[in-house]
C-alpha positions as CSV (number, residue, x, y, z in Angstrom):
1,M,29.1,-35.7,0.3
2,R,28.1,-33.0,-2.2
3,E,24.5,-32.1,-2.4
4,S,23.7,-34.0,-5.5
5,T,24.9,-37.2,-3.9
6,Q,23.1,-36.4,-0.7
7,L,19.8,-36.0,-2.6
8,V,20.2,-39.5,-4.1
9,S,21.4,-41.3,-0.9
10,A,20.0,-39.5,2.2
11,G,17.5,-41.6,4.1
12,R,17.9,-44.7,1.9
13,H,18.7,-48.0,3.5
14,P,18.1,-50.8,0.9
15,E,19.6,-53.4,3.2
16,R,16.6,-53.0,5.5
17,F,14.0,-53.7,2.8
18,G,15.3,-56.7,0.9
19,G,17.5,-54.5,-1.4
20,L,14.7,-52.2,-2.5
21,V,16.2,-48.9,-3.9
22,N,13.4,-46.8,-2.5
23,T,12.1,-47.0,1.0
24,P,8.6,-48.6,0.6
25,I,5.3,-47.2,1.6
26,C,4.8,-48.6,5.1
27,R,1.1,-48.1,6.2
28,A,0.5,-49.0,9.8
29,S,-1.5,-48.1,12.9
30,T,-0.8,-51.1,15.1
31,I,2.8,-52.3,15.4
32,L,3.3,-55.7,17.0
33,A,6.1,-56.8,19.3
34,G,7.2,-60.4,19.3
35,S,7.5,-60.6,23.0
36,M,7.2,-58.6,26.2
37,A,10.9,-58.1,26.2
38,Q,10.8,-56.7,22.7
39,W,7.8,-54.5,23.7
40,E,9.8,-53.1,26.6
41,D,12.7,-52.4,24.2
42,M,10.3,-50.6,21.8
43,K,8.9,-48.4,24.6
44,R,12.4,-47.6,25.9
45,A,13.5,-46.6,22.4
46,R,10.5,-44.4,21.9
47,A,10.9,-42.7,25.3
48,A,14.6,-42.0,24.5
49,Q,13.5,-40.6,21.1
50,E,15.9,-42.8,19.2
51,P,15.7,-42.1,15.4
52,G,13.2,-44.5,13.8
53,A,11.8,-45.8,17.1
54,T,8.0,-46.3,17.2
55,T,5.3,-48.1,19.1
56,Y,2.3,-46.8,17.0
57,G,1.7,-45.6,13.5
58,R,1.1,-42.0,14.6
59,Y,4.7,-41.8,15.6
60,G,5.8,-42.6,12.0
61,T,6.7,-45.7,10.1
62,A,9.9,-46.4,8.1
63,T,8.6,-44.2,5.3
64,A,8.3,-41.1,7.6
65,H,11.6,-41.9,9.3
66,A,13.5,-42.1,6.0
67,F,12.1,-38.7,4.9
68,E,12.9,-37.1,8.3
69,E,16.4,-38.5,8.2
70,A,17.0,-37.2,4.7
71,M,15.7,-33.7,5.5
72,A,17.8,-33.3,8.6
73,E,20.8,-34.3,6.6
74,L,20.1,-31.9,3.8
75,E,19.2,-29.1,6.1
76,G,22.2,-29.6,8.4
77,G,19.9,-29.6,11.4
78,Y,19.5,-31.8,14.4
79,R,16.2,-33.7,13.7
80,S,13.2,-33.2,11.4
81,L,9.5,-33.9,11.7
82,V,7.0,-34.4,8.9
83,F,3.5,-32.8,8.9
84,P,0.4,-33.1,6.7
85,S,0.8,-29.6,5.2
86,G,3.1,-26.6,5.3
87,L,0.7,-24.7,7.4
88,A,0.4,-27.6,9.9
89,A,4.2,-27.5,10.2
90,I,4.3,-23.7,10.8
91,A,1.3,-23.8,13.2
92,T,2.8,-26.6,15.3
93,A,6.3,-25.1,15.5
94,L,5.0,-21.7,16.6
95,T,2.6,-23.3,19.1
96,A,5.5,-25.2,20.6
97,L,7.7,-22.2,21.1
98,L,5.1,-19.6,22.3
99,K,2.9,-19.3,25.3
100,V,0.5,-16.8,26.9
101,G,2.1,-13.4,27.2
102,D,4.9,-14.1,24.8
103,H,5.7,-11.7,21.9
104,I,6.5,-12.7,18.3
105,L,7.7,-10.6,15.4
106,V,6.5,-11.6,11.9
107,P,7.3,-9.8,8.6
108,Y,4.3,-8.3,6.8
109,S,5.5,-10.2,3.7
110,A,5.0,-13.6,5.3
111,Y,2.7,-16.2,3.9
112,C,-0.8,-15.0,4.6
113,P,-2.0,-18.1,6.4
114,T,0.9,-17.8,8.8
115,R,-0.2,-14.3,9.8
116,S,-3.8,-15.5,10.0
117,F,-2.9,-18.3,12.3
118,L,-0.8,-16.0,14.6
119,E,-3.5,-13.3,14.7
120,G,-6.6,-15.4,14.7
121,V,-5.5,-18.4,16.8
122,L,-2.4,-17.7,19.0
123,G,-3.5,-14.1,19.3
124,R,-6.7,-15.2,20.9
125,Y,-4.7,-17.3,23.4
126,G,-2.6,-14.4,24.7
127,V,0.3,-14.3,22.3
128,Q,1.3,-10.7,21.3
129,V,1.8,-10.6,17.5
130,Q,3.7,-7.7,16.0
131,V,4.2,-7.2,12.2
132,Y,7.5,-5.8,11.1
133,E,9.2,-4.4,8.0
134,P,10.9,-7.4,6.3
135,A,13.9,-5.4,5.0
136,C,14.7,-3.8,8.4
137,G,17.8,-6.1,9.0
138,N,19.4,-5.3,12.3
139,G,16.7,-2.6,12.8
140,V,14.7,-5.5,14.3
141,E,16.7,-4.8,17.4
142,S,14.5,-1.8,18.3
143,L,11.4,-4.0,18.2
144,M,12.6,-6.6,20.6
145,R,10.9,-6.7,24.0
146,P,11.7,-8.6,27.2
147,N,9.0,-11.1,26.3
148,T,10.0,-11.6,22.6
149,R,10.4,-15.3,22.2
150,V,10.3,-15.8,18.4
151,V,11.3,-13.8,15.4
152,F,9.8,-15.3,12.3
153,V,11.5,-14.8,8.9
154,E,10.5,-15.7,5.4
155,S,13.0,-14.7,2.7
156,P,11.9,-14.0,0.1
157,G,8.2,-13.5,0.8
158,S,6.0,-15.7,-1.3
159,E,4.2,-12.9,-3.2
160,T,6.1,-9.6,-2.9
161,L,9.5,-11.3,-2.6
162,E,11.3,-9.1,-0.1
163,I,14.7,-10.4,0.9
164,Q,15.5,-10.4,4.6
165,D,19.0,-10.0,6.1
166,V,18.6,-13.2,8.1
167,P,22.1,-13.2,9.7
168,A,21.5,-9.7,11.1
169,I,18.0,-10.6,12.4
170,V,19.4,-13.8,13.9
171,A,22.1,-11.8,15.7
172,A,19.6,-9.4,17.2
173,A,17.1,-12.1,18.2
174,H,19.7,-14.3,19.8
175,A,21.1,-11.3,21.7
176,H,17.7,-11.0,23.4
177,G,17.2,-14.8,23.9
178,A,14.7,-15.2,21.1
179,W,14.5,-18.1,18.6
180,V,14.4,-17.5,14.9
181,V,12.0,-19.6,12.9
182,M,12.2,-19.5,9.1
183,D,9.8,-20.4,6.3
184,N,12.5,-21.5,3.8
185,T,10.2,-22.9,1.1
186,W,11.2,-20.6,-1.8
187,A,14.9,-21.5,-1.6
188,T,14.7,-25.1,-0.4
189,P,17.6,-26.7,1.6
190,L,19.7,-26.4,-1.5
191,F,19.6,-22.7,-2.1
192,F,19.6,-21.3,1.4
193,K,21.4,-23.0,4.3
194,A,19.3,-21.9,7.2
195,F,21.3,-23.4,10.0
196,E,24.6,-22.1,8.7
197,H,23.0,-18.7,9.0
198,G,22.0,-19.2,12.6
199,V,18.3,-20.1,12.2
200,D,16.9,-22.3,15.0
201,V,14.0,-23.8,13.1
202,S,13.6,-24.2,9.3
203,I,10.2,-25.0,7.8
204,H,9.2,-26.1,4.3
205,A,5.9,-26.6,2.6
206,A,7.2,-29.8,1.1
207,T,4.1,-29.6,-1.1
208,K,6.1,-27.3,-3.3
209,Y,9.6,-28.1,-4.7
210,I,10.3,-31.1,-2.5
211,V,7.3,-33.1,-3.8
212,G,7.7,-31.3,-7.1
213,H,4.7,-32.8,-8.9
214,S,1.7,-31.0,-7.5
215,D,0.2,-34.2,-6.2
216,A,0.7,-34.3,-2.4
217,M,0.3,-32.0,0.6
218,L,3.1,-32.1,3.1
219,G,5.2,-30.0,5.5
220,V,8.5,-30.5,7.3
221,V,10.1,-28.9,10.3
222,T,13.9,-29.2,10.9
223,C,15.1,-28.2,14.4
224,N,18.3,-27.5,16.2
225,E,19.0,-29.5,19.3
226,T,17.4,-26.8,21.6
227,T,14.1,-26.5,19.8
228,W,13.7,-30.2,18.9
229,P,12.2,-31.5,22.2
230,K,9.6,-28.7,22.4
231,I,8.4,-29.1,18.8
232,R,8.5,-32.9,18.9
233,E,6.4,-33.0,22.1
234,T,3.9,-30.5,20.7
235,A,3.5,-32.4,17.4
236,E,2.7,-35.6,19.4
237,N,0.3,-33.8,21.8
238,M,-1.5,-32.3,18.8
239,G,-1.8,-35.7,17.0
240,Q,0.1,-34.4,14.0
241,T,0.9,-37.2,11.5
242,A,1.2,-37.5,7.7
243,S,0.2,-40.1,5.2
244,P,3.0,-42.5,4.2
245,D,1.7,-42.4,0.6
246,D,2.4,-38.6,0.5
247,I,5.7,-39.0,2.3
248,F,6.8,-41.6,-0.3
249,L,6.1,-38.9,-3.0
250,A,8.2,-36.5,-1.1
251,L,11.1,-39.0,-0.9
252,R,10.8,-39.6,-4.6
253,G,10.7,-35.8,-5.3
254,L,13.9,-35.3,-3.3
255,R,15.9,-37.6,-5.6
256,T,15.3,-35.2,-8.6
257,M,15.0,-31.9,-6.8
258,G,18.5,-30.8,-7.7
259,V,18.1,-31.1,-11.4
260,R,14.6,-29.7,-11.3
261,L,15.6,-26.6,-9.3
262,Q,18.4,-25.9,-11.7
263,K,15.9,-25.9,-14.6
264,H,13.4,-23.8,-12.6
265,M,16.1,-21.3,-11.9
266,E,17.5,-21.1,-15.5
267,S,14.1,-20.9,-17.1
268,G,12.7,-18.5,-14.5
269,L,15.5,-16.1,-15.1
270,R,15.2,-16.4,-18.9
271,V,11.5,-15.5,-18.6
272,A,12.0,-12.8,-16.0
273,R,14.7,-11.0,-18.1
274,W,12.5,-11.1,-21.2
275,L,9.6,-9.7,-19.2
276,Q,11.8,-6.9,-17.9
277,E,12.3,-5.7,-21.5
278,Q,8.7,-5.4,-22.4
279,P,7.0,-2.0,-22.5
280,E,3.8,-3.5,-21.1
281,V,5.6,-4.5,-17.9
282,E,6.2,-2.0,-15.1
283,A,8.5,-4.2,-13.0
284,V,9.8,-7.7,-12.5
285,V,10.3,-8.5,-8.8
286,H,12.9,-11.3,-8.8
287,P,15.6,-11.5,-6.1
288,A,18.2,-12.7,-8.6
289,L,17.8,-9.7,-10.8
290,P,20.1,-6.7,-10.0
291,S,17.0,-4.4,-10.1
292,H,15.7,-6.1,-6.9
293,P,16.3,-4.0,-3.8
294,G,17.5,-7.0,-1.9
295,H,19.7,-8.4,-4.7
296,A,23.0,-7.8,-2.8
297,I,21.8,-9.8,0.2
298,W,20.4,-12.5,-2.0
299,K,23.7,-12.8,-3.8
300,R,25.6,-12.9,-0.5
301,D,23.4,-15.5,1.3
302,F,21.7,-17.6,-1.4
303,K,23.1,-20.3,-3.6
304,G,20.4,-20.0,-6.3
305,A,16.9,-19.0,-7.1
306,S,13.7,-20.9,-7.6
307,G,11.1,-20.3,-10.3
308,L,8.8,-18.0,-8.4
309,F,8.7,-14.3,-8.9
310,T,6.3,-11.4,-9.5
311,V,5.6,-9.3,-12.6
312,V,3.8,-6.0,-12.4
313,L,1.7,-5.2,-15.5
314,R,0.7,-1.9,-16.9
315,A,-2.9,-3.0,-17.0
316,S,-5.8,-0.6,-17.0
317,G,-8.0,-2.7,-14.7
318,D,-9.3,-6.1,-13.8
319,K,-10.6,-6.8,-17.3
320,S,-7.1,-6.2,-18.7
321,V,-5.5,-8.5,-16.2
322,A,-8.2,-11.2,-16.9
323,A,-7.5,-10.8,-20.6
324,F,-3.8,-11.4,-20.0
325,V,-4.3,-14.5,-17.8
326,D,-7.1,-16.0,-19.9
327,T,-5.0,-15.9,-23.0
328,L,-2.2,-17.9,-21.5
329,S,-2.2,-21.6,-22.4
330,H,1.0,-22.8,-20.8
331,F,0.5,-21.0,-17.5
332,G,-2.2,-22.5,-15.3
333,L,-4.4,-20.3,-13.0
334,G,-4.1,-21.7,-9.5
335,V,-2.6,-21.3,-6.1
336,S,0.5,-23.2,-4.9
337,W,3.8,-23.4,-6.9
338,G,6.9,-25.6,-7.0
339,G,5.5,-28.2,-9.3
340,Y,6.6,-29.1,-12.8
341,E,3.9,-26.8,-14.3
342,S,3.9,-23.0,-14.8
343,L,1.4,-20.9,-13.0
344,A,0.2,-17.3,-13.1
345,I,-2.2,-15.8,-10.5
346,P,-3.0,-12.1,-9.9
347,F,-2.8,-10.8,-6.3
348,S,-2.9,-7.5,-4.4
349,P,-0.2,-6.8,-1.8
350,G,-1.4,-7.3,1.8
351,K,-2.9,-4.6,4.0
352,H,0.4,-4.0,5.8
353,H,2.3,-3.1,2.6
354,G,0.5,0.2,2.1
355,D,2.8,2.8,0.5
356,R,5.7,0.5,1.0
357,W,4.8,-1.4,-2.2
358,P,6.4,0.9,-4.8
359,H,4.6,-0.3,-7.9
360,K,1.4,1.1,-9.4
361,G,0.4,-1.6,-11.8
362,R,-1.3,-5.0,-11.3
363,A,0.8,-7.7,-9.7
364,V,0.8,-11.3,-11.1
365,R,2.8,-14.0,-9.3
366,M,4.5,-16.3,-11.8
367,H,5.9,-19.7,-11.3
368,V,8.0,-20.9,-14.2
369,G,7.9,-24.7,-14.5
370,L,9.8,-27.2,-16.6
371,E,8.4,-26.3,-20.0
372,D,10.7,-24.9,-22.6
373,P,11.2,-21.2,-21.7
374,E,10.8,-20.1,-25.3
375,D,7.3,-21.6,-25.4
376,L,6.5,-19.8,-22.2
377,I,7.8,-16.5,-23.7
378,A,5.7,-17.0,-26.8
379,D,2.7,-17.6,-24.5
380,L,3.4,-14.4,-22.6
381,K,3.6,-12.4,-25.8
382,K,0.1,-13.4,-26.6
383,G,-1.1,-12.6,-23.1
384,L,0.5,-9.1,-23.1
385,A,-1.0,-8.4,-26.6
386,A,-4.5,-9.4,-25.2
387,M,-3.9,-7.1,-22.2
388,V,-2.9,-4.2,-24.5
389,A,-6.0,-4.7,-26.7
390,C,-8.2,-4.6,-23.6
391,N,-6.5,-1.5,-22.3
392,E,-7.1,0.3,-25.6
393,A,-10.8,-0.9,-25.7
394,T,-11.4,0.6,-22.3
């Protein structure tokens, strides 16, 4: 099936639910067996990890199983697991694959809470955490140690948007017996095929484009056959489970993700190209623009772009940035992204960027939502004018 058909049909089984088009919200803790024989069958199925098997609500209900089935199909992986947040998904996967004395490589452009978890939690328990240059490609080979177990990738990074040469990193990691774990939230399963590029574990903050409406927290991990048993066991040992109500929203979001992402991409590029032409803008950092240093790799490996990118403003200081943001009416000021609404939030590149960040102005991360791009451009015009006025006043 083509992806648009997969999005509509994956994980749906109307025949199991009286013909209901959508898998219903199944809330449960206790799950009853009709007899001892059935109870033994349920336990056997659970022990064999048969898809959809359960003996207790923590192991998932039909709602969770439908979402996990759909995600594994869309990703092209072996099996998927759902978590209560993107960070919970990342933390559990890394905990499952690492132990005392192991070494992990993580790019300095990775999601800040990922680095915080590694350094502040796993680091305390004896995992050696090393930060690396995200654009190093096969240069990661020189950083591999005998105890390197995981190379983490996030392409692009969710603020500074460095593109990584994932196939080159995978080749180096696998040559040394290490797994590659990817945060694939920016591209979604539609725009980057993690398993086709050799990744072992693909993780999404389903809160973002999968849910798509900024009203649920959720994460999902898709594994290959080798990593699945470790991550599944750790998720169960850590009591990880997600609300069926939130999972239902993710299932609903999946059905429209294709058309939404197309709109996010088209509008995002329209706004990014307009911003590139403005004298008040030092740079637009968007992987789909030829000006991006990782554009060639993006064009080779990705099937599209989402609505998230960064603009660097020629602002004189914090007051000018505040004037820009406060003037905007169609861009909300808030964290997260991937919903239907546009967002703008200032940030400073992380401590590991140092002189590697080539821009001098003030960075603002933009998420272009589903509004008309011409309205967004008109809004940005007002914001830039307010910033210039503040620059001149100071």
